[in-house]
N, C-alpha and C positions, 0 to 999 in steps of 0.2 A: 668840308662839304664833299670833296672828291670821293672819300671812302664811302660815305652814305649813298652817293650816286651809284657807285659800283655795286653796293649791297642791294639796293632797291632794284637795279637792273637784273641782278641774279634772281631776286624774288619774282619779278614779273615774268622773266623767261621761264622759270620753273612752273609758273602758273599757266603757261601756254601763250603768253603775249610776245609779240615782237617788241624789242626795246633797245634803244640806242641812247648814248650820252652825247650831247652836243654842247660845245663851249666855244666862246670867242677865241680863247687861247688855251693851248694844251701844253703843260709843262713836260719836259723830257721824261721825268720819272714816271709819268702816267700816259705816255704817248700811245701805248697800245690799247688804252681803255676808252678813249673818246675820239670823236670826230670834230673837225672845225665846223662851227655853226654855219649853215646855209639855209636861209628861209625857204628857198625853192624846193628843198627836200622834205618839207613838212606839209602834208595835205590838210585841207580844211577840217576833215573828219578825224584827224589823228588826235589821240589823247596826249595832253601835255602836262608834265610835272615840272613846274618852274621853281627852281631853288633861288630864293631871294635872300640876299644879305646886304651888301653895299649898293647893289644895283649896277646895271650895265646897259649897253646898247641893245641887249636882248630883251630888256624889260618892256619896252614899248611894243615889240612884236608879240610877246607873251600876253600882254594886256589886250591886244586886238584880236588874238587868235579866236576864231568863232567856234571851234570844236570843244569837246570836254577838256577841262583843265583844272589844275589845283595849284595854288601857291603854297610852297613849303618854306617856312620862315626859319632861318638859322640865326637870327638876331643881328642887330647892328650895334656895335660897341658905341656907347655914348661918346659924342665928340669931345666932351670936356676932358676925357682922359688924355687925349692927344694934343689938345690945343696948346699947352705950354711947350710942346716939343716939335710937333709937325703940323702947323696950322693949316697947310694945304690939304693934308690927309684928313684933318679934323673937318674941314669943309666938305670933303667927299662923304664922310660918314654922316654928317648932318643932312646932306642932300639925299643920301640913301634912306635915312630914317624919314625924311619929309615926304618921300614917295609913297609910303605905306597908306596913309589915308586916301590918296588919290587912286590907289590900286584896289581899294576895298570893293568898289562896285563892279570891277572887272573880273573878279574871281569869286564865283558863287561857292566854291569849295576851297578851304584853306586849312592848313595845319601848322603848328609849331612843333619843333622837335623836343619841346618840354611844355609843361603847363605854364611855366613862366613866360615862354615865348608866345604861347597861344593867348594868354591874357593880354599881352601887348597888342596882338592882332585885334582882339576884341575892343580894346580902347581906341583903336584906329578905325573902327567901323566895320570890320569883317563880321559876317554873319556866322554864328555858331562855329568858330574855329575848333578843330580837333587837335589831337596830339598824336604824332608819329615819332616815337623815340628813335634815337640813333641806334643802329644795329651794331653791336659789338660781338663779333664772332671769333672765339678763340682759335678756330681752325686756321685763321689767317697766319698764325704764328707757327705753323707746322713746318719749320725749316731750321737749319742749324744757325745758332748765333755766331757772331764774330769771335772766333776762338782766341785770337790774340788779345782782344779787349776783355774777354772773360777772364783770362789769366791776370791781366793788369788789375782788374777790379776785385779779385779774390786774394787780396794781399793782407787781410786782417783789419783793414780800415772799415769804418762804418760808412755805407753809401746812402746818402740822402738825395732823393731824386725829385725833380720837377720837370715835366714835359710841356713845352709850349714855346711859341716864338717869344723873343724878348720884346715886350710891349708894356706900356704904362698900366693898362688894366690888369695885366698878369702880376704886377707888383713884385717883380724879382728884386727890386730895391729893398723892400721890406723883408723878403726872404733872406737876403744877404745880412741884413741887420740882425735878424733872429738867429741866423747861423753863427754870427760872431759871438752871441751869448751862449749858444749851444756848445760851442767849442770849449767853453770853460768846464763843461760837464764831461765832454768826450773829446779830448785833444786829438785822438786818432780818428777823425771823421773828415769826409770830403762832401762837398755839395756839388751835385751835377745838375747844371741847367741845360737840359737836352732840348735845344732849339736854336734857331738862327737869329743872329743879331747883325744889323748893318752898321758899318763903321760911320756912315754919314748921319746916323740916327742919334740925336741928342740924348734920348732916353737910354740907349745902349751905352753911350759915353758915361752917363750918370751911374749906371750899374757898375761899370768897370772902375770908375773913380771910387765908389764905395768899397769895392773889393780891395783896391790899393790902400785906401785909408785904414782899413782893418788889417792890412798886411796878410791878406788871404789869397794872394795870387796862386800859390801852390795848392791851396785847398778848395778853391772854387773853379770848376771846370765848365766853361761855356763851349758846347760841342760844335756849334754851327749846324748846318743841315746834315741830317743823318740818313744813311740807308737803313733798310729794315733790319738787317743783320746786326748792326750796331745798336739800334734802339732795343732790339730783343735782348742783347747782352746787358744793357742798362737795367731793363725791367727785371731780368732774372737774378741780378746781383744786388738789387736795392733792398735795404733794410727798412726804409720808410719812404712813402710818397708824401711830399710836403708842399702844400699850395697856399699862397697868400692871395690868389687871384680874386679881385673884387668884382669882376663882371664876367660871368659865363652864361651862355645860352643853354648849355648842356654840360660840357666837360667830359669828353670821351676818355681822356687819359685817366680820369678817376676810376672808370670802370675797367679799363685795361689793366691798371695796377691791381685791381681785385683779382683778376684772372691769374696773376702771378703770385697771389697770396702775399702781397705787400700791404702792410697796414697803411691806411690813408688818414692823414691829418690835414684839414683844410679850413680856410675861412668860409663860413657858412652863408655867404650872401648870394643873391640872385638865384640861379637854378642849381647851385651846388648842393644845397640841402635836399632838394627834390631828387636829384640824381643819386645821392648817397642813401636816401631813405633813412632807415635806422641803422645803417652800416657806417663804418668809419668814425672818426672823432672830429668834431667841429669846434671852432672857436669863433669869437666875435670881436667887435671893436673894443669891448670892455676888457679883454684880456691883455695884460702887458706882455712884452716880448720875453721877459724872463720866465713867466709862467708857461708861455707857449713852448719855449725851449725845453723846459722841464717835462712837459707832456710829450714832446717829440722824443726826448731821451727815454722816457718810460715805455713808449710804444716800440721804439727801435730795439730796446734791450730787455723788454718784458720784465720791468722791475715792479709791476703793480699787481702781483699775485694773479697772473693769468689774464690781465686785461687785453694783452695782445692776442691771446688765443680766442677770447670772446669776440674781439673785433674781427678777426679773420673768419670766424664762424658766421657772423652776421654778413660779412662781405660775400662769402661763398653763396649765401642764399640770395642776396640782392642782385648779384651779377647775372643771374638767370633771367631776370626781367628783360634783358636786352639781347637775348639770343634771337637769331633769325626767326625761329618757329614761333616765338612769343610776340614778335612784331608783325608777323604775317597777317593775322586777323585784322589789325588796325589798317594795314595797307589795303586789304580786300574791301574793307568798309569805305575807304576813300574812293576806290574804283567804282563801287556801287553808287556812291553819291555823285561822282563825276558823270556817270552814265545817266542817272536820273535827272540831274539839272540840265544836261545837254539836250534832253528831249522835251523840255518844258516850252 
């Protein structure tokens, strides 16, 4: 959500609007990008773009705001993914999802960052929700990667990459299982799980236990939280982006991988197939892990008479859909709708 807030603020300022990001808590890594939320700083006539996911103390304020406003929905992960591992967090997710129908009458304008999310808003009673895709701007990567990490990763091994926090809906456990089969085809391969895991999290423990059971401690790298220079190094050296995630409201790393000409292989559920369009390679629940591993090997090593080249060409076309200029029109339409509904 943070990256989209920054991108939208840039679009709004470029269009001549004053725009600021307000949040209840601001992490250190984005400390210069946002201000701590203070209701007294928001005037009645101010336009409000409220980003909703799990919900927070800001939700009630946004619902009551009398000025022009729009709810931007980034999806709430279904609670059942977390219930076996973190029931308290599952309750928070369930509560956040339950808020949606009650918010429908408070926001005459709403959008999802995918048609998948917009449809969820529609089922919750929102009127004519639109779509405002996540902005993926390759210009954000115009800096040097971590040089030492680049050297480590360019050692002749195959780098298979997934980007995302360690979480049950991301299904890193299935990815590890598939990687164990992949290694039979490509013994000189490593799996990079570029994301943070918490030691107290039972699901993270499950993933680590699977890694140990397959004796893959040296081949599976869980990076923890990364700075941008390290993440850039992982993208630039990846041979394949591989995702088993079963629930995505959009899937920004899928598009980021496209910008680095990394072929994408992903489970095609929820919004993933929409984000990829006709680019990338998809699999479903009917595919067994051996077949998926074979497809991963074919894409990583281009053993299918140019399939990798064809995939990259399709990805090069698809990634343009999410450039700032191509999302600007959708944002402008939202502003027009906000102004129109505010004067009714």
